[in-house]
N, CA, C and O atoms as a Maestro MAE file, in Angstrom:
{
 s_m_m2io_version
 :::
 2.0.0
}

f_m_ct {
 s_m_title
 :::
 protein
 m_atom[320] {
  # First column is atom index #
  i_m_mmod_type
  r_m_x_coord
  r_m_y_coord
  r_m_z_coord
  i_m_residue_number
  s_m_chain_name
  s_m_pdb_residue_name
  s_m_pdb_atom_name
  i_m_atomic_number
  :::
  1 25 67.579 48.698 115.452 1 A "MET " " N  " 7
  2 3 68.432 48.198 114.472 1 A "MET " " CA " 6
  3 2 67.925 46.754 114.052 1 A "MET " " C  " 6
  4 15 67.585 45.931 114.902 1 A "MET " " O  " 8
  5 25 67.897 46.514 112.788 2 A "GLY " " N  " 7
  6 3 67.329 45.279 112.252 2 A "GLY " " CA " 6
  7 2 68.417 44.201 112.083 2 A "GLY " " C  " 6
  8 15 69.617 44.461 112.161 2 A "GLY " " O  " 8
  9 25 67.945 43.040 111.859 3 A "MET " " N  " 7
  10 3 68.849 41.877 111.615 3 A "MET " " CA " 6
  11 2 68.539 41.335 110.252 3 A "MET " " C  " 6
  12 15 67.383 41.002 109.989 3 A "MET " " O  " 8
  13 25 69.532 41.224 109.340 4 A "PRO " " N  " 7
  14 3 69.190 40.689 108.024 4 A "PRO " " CA " 6
  15 2 68.863 39.207 108.138 4 A "PRO " " C  " 6
  16 15 69.562 38.466 108.830 4 A "PRO " " O  " 8
  17 25 67.817 38.778 107.469 5 A "LEU " " N  " 7
  18 3 67.359 37.436 107.548 5 A "LEU " " CA " 6
  19 2 66.896 36.999 106.169 5 A "LEU " " C  " 6
  20 15 66.172 37.726 105.489 5 A "LEU " " O  " 8
  21 25 67.318 35.805 105.760 6 A "GLU " " N  " 7
  22 3 66.945 35.263 104.441 6 A "GLU " " CA " 6
  23 2 66.062 34.018 104.676 6 A "GLU " " C  " 6
  24 15 66.385 33.163 105.500 6 A "GLU " " O  " 8
  25 25 64.969 33.940 103.951 7 A "LEU " " N  " 7
  26 3 64.105 32.734 104.031 7 A "LEU " " CA " 6
  27 2 64.446 31.812 102.886 7 A "LEU " " C  " 6
  28 15 64.368 32.183 101.715 7 A "LEU " " O  " 8
  29 25 64.843 30.545 103.269 8 A "ASN " " N  " 7
  30 3 65.219 29.563 102.230 8 A "ASN " " CA " 6
  31 2 64.182 28.438 102.190 8 A "ASN " " C  " 6
  32 15 63.718 27.960 103.225 8 A "ASN " " O  " 8
  33 25 63.821 28.019 100.930 9 A "THR " " N  " 7
  34 3 62.882 27.024 100.728 9 A "THR " " CA " 6
  35 2 63.490 25.772 100.043 9 A "THR " " C  " 6
  36 15 62.781 24.842 99.658 9 A "THR " " O  " 8
  37 25 64.844 25.796 99.909 10 A "MET " " N  " 7
  38 3 65.570 24.577 99.393 10 A "MET " " CA " 6
  39 2 66.896 24.563 100.080 10 A "MET " " C  " 6
  40 15 67.300 25.574 100.655 10 A "MET " " O  " 8
  41 25 67.593 23.448 100.042 11 A "ILE " " N  " 7
  42 3 68.883 23.298 100.617 11 A "ILE " " CA " 6
  43 2 69.894 23.261 99.473 11 A "ILE " " C  " 6
  44 15 69.914 22.341 98.654 11 A "ILE " " O  " 8
  45 25 70.731 24.296 99.451 12 A "VAL " " N  " 7
  46 3 71.799 24.412 98.477 12 A "VAL " " CA " 6
  47 2 73.102 24.180 99.160 12 A "VAL " " C  " 6
  48 15 73.508 24.957 100.024 12 A "VAL " " O  " 8
  49 25 73.773 23.107 98.780 13 A "THR " " N  " 7
  50 3 74.999 22.677 99.535 13 A "THR " " CA " 6
  51 2 76.278 23.242 99.020 13 A "THR " " C  " 6
  52 15 77.211 23.420 99.804 13 A "THR " " O  " 8
  53 25 76.386 23.539 97.740 14 A "LYS " " N  " 7
  54 3 77.683 23.939 97.121 14 A "LYS " " CA " 6
  55 2 78.845 23.027 97.469 14 A "LYS " " C  " 6
  56 15 79.998 23.457 97.487 14 A "LYS " " O  " 8
  57 25 78.540 21.761 97.746 15 A "GLY " " N  " 7
  58 3 79.490 20.753 98.074 15 A "GLY " " CA " 6
  59 2 80.138 20.871 99.478 15 A "GLY " " C  " 6
  60 15 81.170 20.251 99.734 15 A "GLY " " O  " 8
  61 25 79.551 21.642 100.355 16 A "ARG " " N  " 7
  62 3 80.131 21.951 101.671 16 A "ARG " " CA " 6
  63 2 79.439 21.128 102.815 16 A "ARG " " C  " 6
  64 15 79.687 21.369 103.997 16 A "ARG " " O  " 8
  65 25 78.604 20.193 102.441 17 A "GLU " " N  " 7
  66 3 77.920 19.387 103.460 17 A "GLU " " CA " 6
  67 2 78.840 18.347 104.043 17 A "GLU " " C  " 6
  68 15 79.728 17.845 103.355 17 A "GLU " " O  " 8
  69 25 78.643 18.019 105.287 18 A "ASN " " N  " 7
  70 3 79.471 16.999 105.965 18 A "ASN " " CA " 6
  71 2 78.501 15.905 106.466 18 A "ASN " " C  " 6
  72 15 77.490 16.207 107.100 18 A "ASN " " O  " 8
  73 25 78.822 14.653 106.174 19 A "ARG " " N  " 7
  74 3 78.037 13.555 106.618 19 A "ARG " " CA " 6
  75 2 78.253 13.311 108.098 19 A "ARG " " C  " 6
  76 15 79.396 13.187 108.537 19 A "ARG " " O  " 8
  77 25 77.189 13.240 108.876 20 A "LEU " " N  " 7
  78 3 77.297 12.968 110.308 20 A "LEU " " CA " 6
  79 2 77.210 11.498 110.578 20 A "LEU " " C  " 6
  80 15 78.141 10.925 111.144 20 A "LEU " " O  " 8
  81 25 76.134 10.867 110.199 21 A "GLU " " N  " 7
  82 3 75.901 9.395 110.262 21 A "GLU " " CA " 6
  83 2 74.734 9.041 109.410 21 A "GLU " " C  " 6
  84 15 73.814 9.839 109.229 21 A "GLU " " O  " 8
  85 25 74.765 7.857 108.886 22 A "ASP " " N  " 7
  86 3 73.696 7.390 108.033 22 A "ASP " " CA " 6
  87 2 73.349 8.401 107.001 22 A "ASP " " C  " 6
  88 15 74.207 8.767 106.198 22 A "ASP " " O  " 8
  89 25 72.078 8.895 106.975 23 A "ASN " " N  " 7
  90 3 71.655 9.864 105.986 23 A "ASN " " CA " 6
  91 2 71.544 11.252 106.563 23 A "ASN " " C  " 6
  92 15 70.823 12.074 105.997 23 A "ASN " " O  " 8
  93 25 72.214 11.564 107.657 24 A "TYR " " N  " 7
  94 3 72.250 12.875 108.312 24 A "TYR " " CA " 6
  95 2 73.400 13.688 107.855 24 A "TYR " " C  " 6
  96 15 74.511 13.163 107.781 24 A "TYR " " O  " 8
  97 25 73.217 14.937 107.543 25 A "PHE " " N  " 7
  98 3 74.263 15.838 107.108 25 A "PHE " " CA " 6
  99 2 74.266 17.130 107.885 25 A "PHE " " C  " 6
  100 15 73.236 17.530 108.427 25 A "PHE " " O  " 8
  101 25 75.374 17.771 107.946 26 A "PHE " " N  " 7
  102 3 75.554 19.077 108.622 26 A "PHE " " CA " 6
  103 2 76.031 20.009 107.571 26 A "PHE " " C  " 6
  104 15 76.906 19.664 106.776 26 A "PHE " " O  " 8
  105 25 75.448 21.245 107.548 27 A "LEU " " N  " 7
  106 3 75.823 22.310 106.593 27 A "LEU " " CA " 6
  107 2 75.889 23.644 107.305 27 A "LEU " " C  " 6
  108 15 74.993 23.969 108.084 27 A "LEU " " O  " 8
  109 25 76.913 24.415 107.062 28 A "GLN " " N  " 7
  110 3 77.008 25.713 107.673 28 A "GLN " " CA " 6
  111 2 77.040 26.761 106.556 28 A "GLN " " C  " 6
  112 15 77.761 26.608 105.570 28 A "GLN " " O  " 8
  113 25 76.248 27.829 106.724 29 A "LYS " " N  " 7
  114 3 76.102 28.860 105.719 29 A "LYS " " CA " 6
  115 2 76.304 30.236 106.381 29 A "LYS " " C  " 6
  116 15 75.988 30.449 107.552 29 A "LYS " " O  " 8
  117 25 76.857 31.172 105.552 30 A "GLU " " N  " 7
  118 3 77.100 32.480 106.111 30 A "GLU " " CA " 6
  119 2 75.746 33.276 106.147 30 A "GLU " " C  " 6
  120 15 74.913 33.131 105.252 30 A "GLU " " O  " 8
  121 25 75.565 34.071 107.145 31 A "GLY " " N  " 7
  122 3 74.394 34.890 107.347 31 A "GLY " " CA " 6
  123 2 73.295 34.195 108.119 31 A "GLY " " C  " 6
  124 15 73.402 33.005 108.416 31 A "GLY " " O  " 8
  125 25 72.285 34.891 108.435 32 A "TYR " " N  " 7
  126 3 71.144 34.258 109.162 32 A "TYR " " CA " 6
  127 2 70.041 33.863 108.163 32 A "TYR " " C  " 6
  128 15 69.494 34.678 107.421 32 A "TYR " " O  " 8
  129 25 69.771 32.607 108.199 33 A "ARG " " N  " 7
  130 3 68.813 32.003 107.255 33 A "ARG " " CA " 6
  131 2 67.775 31.205 108.017 33 A "ARG " " C  " 6
  132 15 68.057 30.495 108.982 33 A "ARG " " O  " 8
  133 25 66.549 31.367 107.521 34 A "LEU " " N  " 7
  134 3 65.412 30.692 108.169 34 A "LEU " " CA " 6
  135 2 64.959 29.564 107.249 34 A "LEU " " C  " 6
  136 15 64.724 29.805 106.065 34 A "LEU " " O  " 8
  137 25 64.830 28.346 107.757 35 A "TYR " " N  " 7
  138 3 64.417 27.185 107.003 35 A "TYR " " CA " 6
  139 2 63.195 26.537 107.666 35 A "TYR " " C  " 6
  140 15 63.103 26.534 108.894 35 A "TYR " " O  " 8
  141 25 62.265 25.996 106.894 36 A "PRO " " N  " 7
  142 3 61.187 25.218 107.477 36 A "PRO " " CA " 6
  143 2 61.734 23.924 108.068 36 A "PRO " " C  " 6
  144 15 62.598 23.296 107.455 36 A "PRO " " O  " 8
  145 25 61.269 23.515 109.213 37 A "ILE " " N  " 7
  146 3 61.747 22.297 109.885 37 A "ILE " " CA " 6
  147 2 60.655 21.190 109.663 37 A "ILE " " C  " 6
  148 15 59.449 21.436 109.649 37 A "ILE " " O  " 8
  149 25 61.204 19.946 109.492 38 A "ASP " " N  " 7
  150 3 60.285 18.808 109.352 38 A "ASP " " CA " 6
  151 2 59.385 18.837 108.115 38 A "ASP " " C  " 6
  152 15 58.333 18.198 108.107 38 A "ASP " " O  " 8
  153 25 59.782 19.563 107.080 39 A "ILE " " N  " 7
  154 3 59.079 19.599 105.826 39 A "ILE " " CA " 6
  155 2 60.058 19.241 104.666 39 A "ILE " " C  " 6
  156 15 61.122 19.848 104.547 39 A "ILE " " O  " 8
  157 25 59.692 18.270 103.831 40 A "PRO " " N  " 7
  158 3 60.607 17.891 102.721 40 A "PRO " " CA " 6
  159 2 60.972 19.095 101.850 40 A "PRO " " C  " 6
  160 15 60.101 19.866 101.446 40 A "PRO " " O  " 8
  161 25 62.309 19.254 101.559 41 A "LEU " " N  " 7
  162 3 62.789 20.347 100.757 41 A "LEU " " CA " 6
  163 2 63.716 19.740 99.716 41 A "LEU " " C  " 6
  164 15 64.350 18.717 99.974 41 A "LEU " " O  " 8
  165 25 63.803 20.370 98.515 42 A "GLU " " N  " 7
  166 3 64.727 19.997 97.478 42 A "GLU " " CA " 6
  167 2 66.159 20.215 97.980 42 A "GLU " " C  " 6
  168 15 66.430 21.212 98.650 42 A "GLU " " O  " 8
  169 25 67.059 19.313 97.671 43 A "VAL " " N  " 7
  170 3 68.481 19.437 97.950 43 A "VAL " " CA " 6
  171 2 69.177 19.506 96.608 43 A "VAL " " C  " 6
  172 15 69.056 18.609 95.774 43 A "VAL " " O  " 8
  173 25 69.949 20.653 96.407 44 A "LYS " " N  " 7
  174 3 70.737 20.879 95.175 44 A "LYS " " CA " 6
  175 2 72.151 21.249 95.548 44 A "LYS " " C  " 6
  176 15 72.411 21.729 96.651 44 A "LYS " " O  " 8
  177 25 73.094 21.015 94.592 45 A "LYS " " N  " 7
  178 3 74.445 21.378 94.828 45 A "LYS " " CA " 6
  179 2 74.594 22.868 94.570 45 A "LYS " " C  " 6
  180 15 75.308 23.568 95.289 45 A "LYS " " O  " 8
  181 25 73.900 23.352 93.520 46 A "THR " " N  " 7
  182 3 73.902 24.841 93.197 46 A "THR " " CA " 6
  183 2 72.391 25.193 93.009 46 A "THR " " C  " 6
  184 15 71.538 24.341 92.760 46 A "THR " " O  " 8
  185 25 72.143 26.512 93.149 47 A "ILE " " N  " 7
  186 3 70.743 26.937 93.117 47 A "ILE " " CA " 6
  187 2 70.063 26.609 91.754 47 A "ILE " " C  " 6
  188 15 68.852 26.391 91.724 47 A "ILE " " O  " 8
  189 25 70.798 26.572 90.664 48 A "HIS " " N  " 7
  190 3 70.199 26.273 89.358 48 A "HIS " " CA " 6
  191 2 70.593 24.887 88.816 48 A "HIS " " C  " 6
  192 15 70.336 24.535 87.665 48 A "HIS " " O  " 8
  193 25 71.230 24.129 89.717 49 A "GLY " " N  " 7
  194 3 71.700 22.769 89.346 49 A "GLY " " CA " 6
  195 2 70.591 21.760 89.379 49 A "GLY " " C  " 6
  196 15 69.427 22.062 89.642 49 A "GLY " " O  " 8
  197 25 71.010 20.532 89.096 50 A "ASP " " N  " 7
  198 3 70.057 19.400 89.111 50 A "ASP " " CA " 6
  199 2 69.648 19.075 90.510 50 A "ASP " " C  " 6
  200 15 70.374 19.403 91.448 50 A "ASP " " O  " 8
  201 25 68.521 18.448 90.693 51 A "LEU " " N  " 7
  202 3 67.985 18.077 92.001 51 A "LEU " " CA " 6
  203 2 68.811 16.822 92.404 51 A "LEU " " C  " 6
  204 15 68.881 15.845 91.658 51 A "LEU " " O  " 8
  205 25 69.436 16.883 93.618 52 A "ILE " " N  " 7
  206 3 70.142 15.749 94.180 52 A "ILE " " CA " 6
  207 2 69.182 14.805 94.884 52 A "ILE " " C  " 6
  208 15 69.309 13.585 94.772 52 A "ILE " " O  " 8
  209 25 68.231 15.361 95.603 53 A "GLY " " N  " 7
  210 3 67.281 14.511 96.335 53 A "GLY " " CA " 6
  211 2 66.372 15.424 97.200 53 A "GLY " " C  " 6
  212 15 66.180 16.606 96.914 53 A "GLY " " O  " 8
  213 25 65.849 14.831 98.225 54 A "THR " " N  " 7
  214 3 64.934 15.510 99.108 54 A "THR " " CA " 6
  215 2 65.451 15.409 100.541 54 A "THR " " C  " 6
  216 15 65.889 14.338 100.961 54 A "THR " " O  " 8
  217 25 65.409 16.476 101.275 55 A "GLY " " N  " 7
  218 3 65.958 16.489 102.637 55 A "GLY " " CA " 6
  219 2 64.899 17.076 103.582 55 A "GLY " " C  " 6
  220 15 63.999 17.812 103.177 55 A "GLY " " O  " 8
  221 25 65.055 16.712 104.857 56 A "VAL " " N  " 7
  222 3 64.160 17.258 105.888 56 A "VAL " " CA " 6
  223 2 65.098 17.814 106.984 56 A "VAL " " C  " 6
  224 15 65.929 17.098 107.542 56 A "VAL " " O  " 8
  225 25 64.930 19.099 107.262 57 A "ILE " " N  " 7
  226 3 65.753 19.778 108.245 57 A "ILE " " CA " 6
  227 2 65.302 19.433 109.631 57 A "ILE " " C  " 6
  228 15 64.119 19.561 109.946 57 A "ILE " " O  " 8
  229 25 66.253 18.980 110.506 58 A "LYS " " N  " 7
  230 3 65.932 18.544 111.806 58 A "LYS " " CA " 6
  231 2 66.341 19.583 112.805 58 A "LYS " " C  " 6
  232 15 65.735 19.676 113.873 58 A "LYS " " O  " 8
  233 25 67.411 20.422 112.481 59 A "LYS " " N  " 7
  234 3 67.898 21.427 113.477 59 A "LYS " " CA " 6
  235 2 68.422 22.641 112.751 59 A "LYS " " C  " 6
  236 15 69.106 22.501 111.738 59 A "LYS " " O  " 8
  237 25 68.123 23.817 113.236 60 A "VAL " " N  " 7
  238 3 68.639 25.067 112.706 60 A "VAL " " CA " 6
  239 2 69.257 25.830 113.905 60 A "VAL " " C  " 6
  240 15 68.632 25.954 114.958 60 A "VAL " " O  " 8
  241 25 70.522 26.347 113.720 61 A "GLU " " N  " 7
  242 3 71.152 27.076 114.791 61 A "GLU " " CA " 6
  243 2 71.819 28.333 114.208 61 A "GLU " " C  " 6
  244 15 72.492 28.279 113.178 61 A "GLU " " O  " 8
  245 25 71.612 29.468 114.901 62 A "TRP " " N  " 7
  246 3 72.202 30.706 114.471 62 A "TRP " " CA " 6
  247 2 73.299 31.139 115.500 62 A "TRP " " C  " 6
  248 15 73.033 31.240 116.698 62 A "TRP " " O  " 8
  249 25 74.495 31.381 115.006 63 A "THR " " N  " 7
  250 3 75.538 31.938 115.901 63 A "THR " " CA " 6
  251 2 76.486 32.811 115.099 63 A "THR " " C  " 6
  252 15 76.947 32.406 114.032 63 A "THR " " O  " 8
  253 25 76.771 33.955 115.579 64 A "GLU " " N  " 7
  254 3 77.846 34.853 114.984 64 A "GLU " " CA " 6
  255 2 77.770 34.995 113.465 64 A "GLU " " C  " 6
  256 15 78.732 34.742 112.741 64 A "GLU " " O  " 8
  257 25 76.576 35.414 113.010 65 A "ASN " " N  " 7
  258 3 76.296 35.617 111.549 65 A "ASN " " CA " 6
  259 2 76.473 34.354 110.734 65 A "ASN " " C  " 6
  260 15 76.829 34.430 109.558 65 A "ASN " " O  " 8
  261 25 76.236 33.207 111.319 66 A "MET " " N  " 7
  262 3 76.286 31.936 110.604 66 A "MET " " CA " 6
  263 2 75.029 31.116 110.954 66 A "MET " " C  " 6
  264 15 74.489 31.190 112.058 66 A "MET " " O  " 8
  265 25 74.598 30.339 109.962 67 A "THR " " N  " 7
  266 3 73.481 29.423 110.150 67 A "THR " " CA " 6
  267 2 73.958 28.027 110.010 67 A "THR " " C  " 6
  268 15 74.601 27.711 109.008 67 A "THR " " O  " 8
  269 25 73.691 27.175 110.934 68 A "SER " " N  " 7
  270 3 74.082 25.780 110.857 68 A "SER " " CA " 6
  271 2 72.856 24.932 110.783 68 A "SER " " C  " 6
  272 15 71.952 25.108 111.601 68 A "SER " " O  " 8
  273 25 72.768 24.001 109.830 69 A "ILE " " N  " 7
  274 3 71.578 23.136 109.762 69 A "ILE " " CA " 6
  275 2 72.013 21.672 109.817 69 A "ILE " " C  " 6
  276 15 73.092 21.319 109.341 69 A "ILE " " O  " 8
  277 25 71.194 20.856 110.381 70 A "THR " " N  " 7
  278 3 71.342 19.378 110.338 70 A "THR " " CA " 6
  279 2 70.107 18.895 109.602 70 A "THR " " C  " 6
  280 15 68.973 19.186 109.981 70 A "THR " " O  " 8
  281 25 70.367 18.131 108.516 71 A "TYR " " N  " 7
  282 3 69.226 17.641 107.756 71 A "TYR " " CA " 6
  283 2 69.377 16.166 107.453 71 A "TYR " " C  " 6
  284 15 70.486 15.631 107.454 71 A "TYR " " O  " 8
  285 25 68.266 15.516 107.196 72 A "GLN " " N  " 7
  286 3 68.247 14.103 106.846 72 A "GLN " " CA " 6
  287 2 67.891 13.982 105.360 72 A "GLN " " C  " 6
  288 15 66.865 14.490 104.906 72 A "GLN " " O  " 8
  289 25 68.734 13.320 104.645 73 A "LEU " " N  " 7
  290 3 68.393 13.047 103.178 73 A "LEU " " CA " 6
  291 2 67.432 11.917 103.139 73 A "LEU " " C  " 6
  292 15 67.779 10.806 103.539 73 A "LEU " " O  " 8
  293 25 66.244 12.143 102.678 74 A "VAL " " N  " 7
  294 3 65.175 11.115 102.745 74 A "VAL " " CA " 6
  295 2 64.988 10.426 101.397 74 A "VAL " " C  " 6
  296 15 64.439 9.326 101.332 74 A "VAL " " O  " 8
  297 25 65.446 11.076 100.308 75 A "SER " " N  " 7
  298 3 65.434 10.426 98.996 75 A "SER " " CA " 6
  299 2 66.612 10.955 98.177 75 A "SER " " C  " 6
  300 15 66.987 12.120 98.303 75 A "SER " " O  " 8
  301 25 67.201 10.083 97.328 76 A "LEU " " N  " 7
  302 3 68.357 10.456 96.532 76 A "LEU " " CA " 6
  303 2 68.037 10.204 95.051 76 A "LEU " " C  " 6
  304 15 67.621 9.104 94.688 76 A "LEU " " O  " 8
  305 25 68.227 11.203 94.208 77 A "ASN " " N  " 7
  306 3 67.980 11.061 92.819 77 A "ASN " " CA " 6
  307 2 69.143 10.522 92.002 77 A "ASN " " C  " 6
  308 15 68.940 9.958 90.928 77 A "ASN " " O  " 8
  309 25 70.350 10.692 92.501 78 A "SER " " N  " 7
  310 3 71.526 10.244 91.777 78 A "SER " " CA " 6
  311 2 72.615 9.916 92.783 78 A "SER " " C  " 6
  312 15 72.622 10.456 93.890 78 A "SER " " O  " 8
  313 25 73.541 9.029 92.406 79 A "THR " " N  " 7
  314 3 74.612 8.704 93.313 79 A "THR " " CA " 6
  315 2 75.805 9.626 93.121 79 A "THR " " C  " 6
  316 15 76.771 9.553 93.880 79 A "THR " " O  " 8
  317 25 75.750 10.500 92.106 80 A "ASN " " N  " 7
  318 3 76.887 11.472 91.822 80 A "ASN " " CA " 6
  319 2 76.699 12.735 92.541 80 A "ASN " " C  " 6
  320 15 77.526 13.639 92.427 80 A "ASN " " O  " 8
  :::
 }
 m_bond[319] {
  # First column is bond index #
  i_m_from
  i_m_to
  i_m_order
  :::
  1 1 2 1
  2 2 3 1
  3 3 4 2
  4 3 5 1
  5 5 6 1
  6 6 7 1
  7 7 8 2
  8 7 9 1
  9 9 10 1
  10 10 11 1
  11 11 12 2
  12 11 13 1
  13 13 14 1
  14 14 15 1
  15 15 16 2
  16 15 17 1
  17 17 18 1
  18 18 19 1
  19 19 20 2
  20 19 21 1
  21 21 22 1
  22 22 23 1
  23 23 24 2
  24 23 25 1
  25 25 26 1
  26 26 27 1
  27 27 28 2
  28 27 29 1
  29 29 30 1
  30 30 31 1
  31 31 32 2
  32 31 33 1
  33 33 34 1
  34 34 35 1
  35 35 36 2
  36 35 37 1
  37 37 38 1
  38 38 39 1
  39 39 40 2
  40 39 41 1
  41 41 42 1
  42 42 43 1
  43 43 44 2
  44 43 45 1
  45 45 46 1
  46 46 47 1
  47 47 48 2
  48 47 49 1
  49 49 50 1
  50 50 51 1
  51 51 52 2
  52 51 53 1
  53 53 54 1
  54 54 55 1
  55 55 56 2
  56 55 57 1
  57 57 58 1
  58 58 59 1
  59 59 60 2
  60 59 61 1
  61 61 62 1
  62 62 63 1
  63 63 64 2
  64 63 65 1
  65 65 66 1
  66 66 67 1
  67 67 68 2
  68 67 69 1
  69 69 70 1
  70 70 71 1
  71 71 72 2
  72 71 73 1
  73 73 74 1
  74 74 75 1
  75 75 76 2
  76 75 77 1
  77 77 78 1
  78 78 79 1
  79 79 80 2
  80 79 81 1
  81 81 82 1
  82 82 83 1
  83 83 84 2
  84 83 85 1
  85 85 86 1
  86 86 87 1
  87 87 88 2
  88 87 89 1
  89 89 90 1
  90 90 91 1
  91 91 92 2
  92 91 93 1
  93 93 94 1
  94 94 95 1
  95 95 96 2
  96 95 97 1
  97 97 98 1
  98 98 99 1
  99 99 100 2
  100 99 101 1
  101 101 102 1
  102 102 103 1
  103 103 104 2
  104 103 105 1
  105 105 106 1
  106 106 107 1
  107 107 108 2
  108 107 109 1
  109 109 110 1
  110 110 111 1
  111 111 112 2
  112 111 113 1
  113 113 114 1
  114 114 115 1
  115 115 116 2
  116 115 117 1
  117 117 118 1
  118 118 119 1
  119 119 120 2
  120 119 121 1
  121 121 122 1
  122 122 123 1
  123 123 124 2
  124 123 125 1
  125 125 126 1
  126 126 127 1
  127 127 128 2
  128 127 129 1
  129 129 130 1
  130 130 131 1
  131 131 132 2
  132 131 133 1
  133 133 134 1
  134 134 135 1
  135 135 136 2
  136 135 137 1
  137 137 138 1
  138 138 139 1
  139 139 140 2
  140 139 141 1
  141 141 142 1
  142 142 143 1
  143 143 144 2
  144 143 145 1
  145 145 146 1
  146 146 147 1
  147 147 148 2
  148 147 149 1
  149 149 150 1
  150 150 151 1
  151 151 152 2
  152 151 153 1
  153 153 154 1
  154 154 155 1
  155 155 156 2
  156 155 157 1
  157 157 158 1
  158 158 159 1
  159 159 160 2
  160 159 161 1
  161 161 162 1
  162 162 163 1
  163 163 164 2
  164 163 165 1
  165 165 166 1
  166 166 167 1
  167 167 168 2
  168 167 169 1
  169 169 170 1
  170 170 171 1
  171 171 172 2
  172 171 173 1
  173 173 174 1
  174 174 175 1
  175 175 176 2
  176 175 177 1
  177 177 178 1
  178 178 179 1
  179 179 180 2
  180 179 181 1
  181 181 182 1
  182 182 183 1
  183 183 184 2
  184 183 185 1
  185 185 186 1
  186 186 187 1
  187 187 188 2
  188 187 189 1
  189 189 190 1
  190 190 191 1
  191 191 192 2
  192 191 193 1
  193 193 194 1
  194 194 195 1
  195 195 196 2
  196 195 197 1
  197 197 198 1
  198 198 199 1
  199 199 200 2
  200 199 201 1
  201 201 202 1
  202 202 203 1
  203 203 204 2
  204 203 205 1
  205 205 206 1
  206 206 207 1
  207 207 208 2
  208 207 209 1
  209 209 210 1
  210 210 211 1
  211 211 212 2
  212 211 213 1
  213 213 214 1
  214 214 215 1
  215 215 216 2
  216 215 217 1
  217 217 218 1
  218 218 219 1
  219 219 220 2
  220 219 221 1
  221 221 222 1
  222 222 223 1
  223 223 224 2
  224 223 225 1
  225 225 226 1
  226 226 227 1
  227 227 228 2
  228 227 229 1
  229 229 230 1
  230 230 231 1
  231 231 232 2
  232 231 233 1
  233 233 234 1
  234 234 235 1
  235 235 236 2
  236 235 237 1
  237 237 238 1
  238 238 239 1
  239 239 240 2
  240 239 241 1
  241 241 242 1
  242 242 243 1
  243 243 244 2
  244 243 245 1
  245 245 246 1
  246 246 247 1
  247 247 248 2
  248 247 249 1
  249 249 250 1
  250 250 251 1
  251 251 252 2
  252 251 253 1
  253 253 254 1
  254 254 255 1
  255 255 256 2
  256 255 257 1
  257 257 258 1
  258 258 259 1
  259 259 260 2
  260 259 261 1
  261 261 262 1
  262 262 263 1
  263 263 264 2
  264 263 265 1
  265 265 266 1
  266 266 267 1
  267 267 268 2
  268 267 269 1
  269 269 270 1
  270 270 271 1
  271 271 272 2
  272 271 273 1
  273 273 274 1
  274 274 275 1
  275 275 276 2
  276 275 277 1
  277 277 278 1
  278 278 279 1
  279 279 280 2
  280 279 281 1
  281 281 282 1
  282 282 283 1
  283 283 284 2
  284 283 285 1
  285 285 286 1
  286 286 287 1
  287 287 288 2
  288 287 289 1
  289 289 290 1
  290 290 291 1
  291 291 292 2
  292 291 293 1
  293 293 294 1
  294 294 295 1
  295 295 296 2
  296 295 297 1
  297 297 298 1
  298 298 299 1
  299 299 300 2
  300 299 301 1
  301 301 302 1
  302 302 303 1
  303 303 304 2
  304 303 305 1
  305 305 306 1
  306 306 307 1
  307 307 308 2
  308 307 309 1
  309 309 310 1
  310 310 311 1
  311 311 312 2
  312 311 313 1
  313 313 314 1
  314 314 315 1
  315 315 316 2
  316 315 317 1
  317 317 318 1
  318 318 319 1
  319 319 320 2
  :::
 }
}
């Protein structure tokens, strides 16, 4: 039996990110998703939306058909 897995090359928040401290954020997404760690990725609010900034994922965790990521926002393109 296989496990569905999605490979993501950008961080799409849909406004569901939570600030942990400083420039670190936590985001939980449905399904199992694989992200590159310690590589700069585009951060967007929606997949076709404007670029918010650049983030670096520090931690990925899979539990009960959910993916949790902790990322650091390393550059910001807009304050909105």
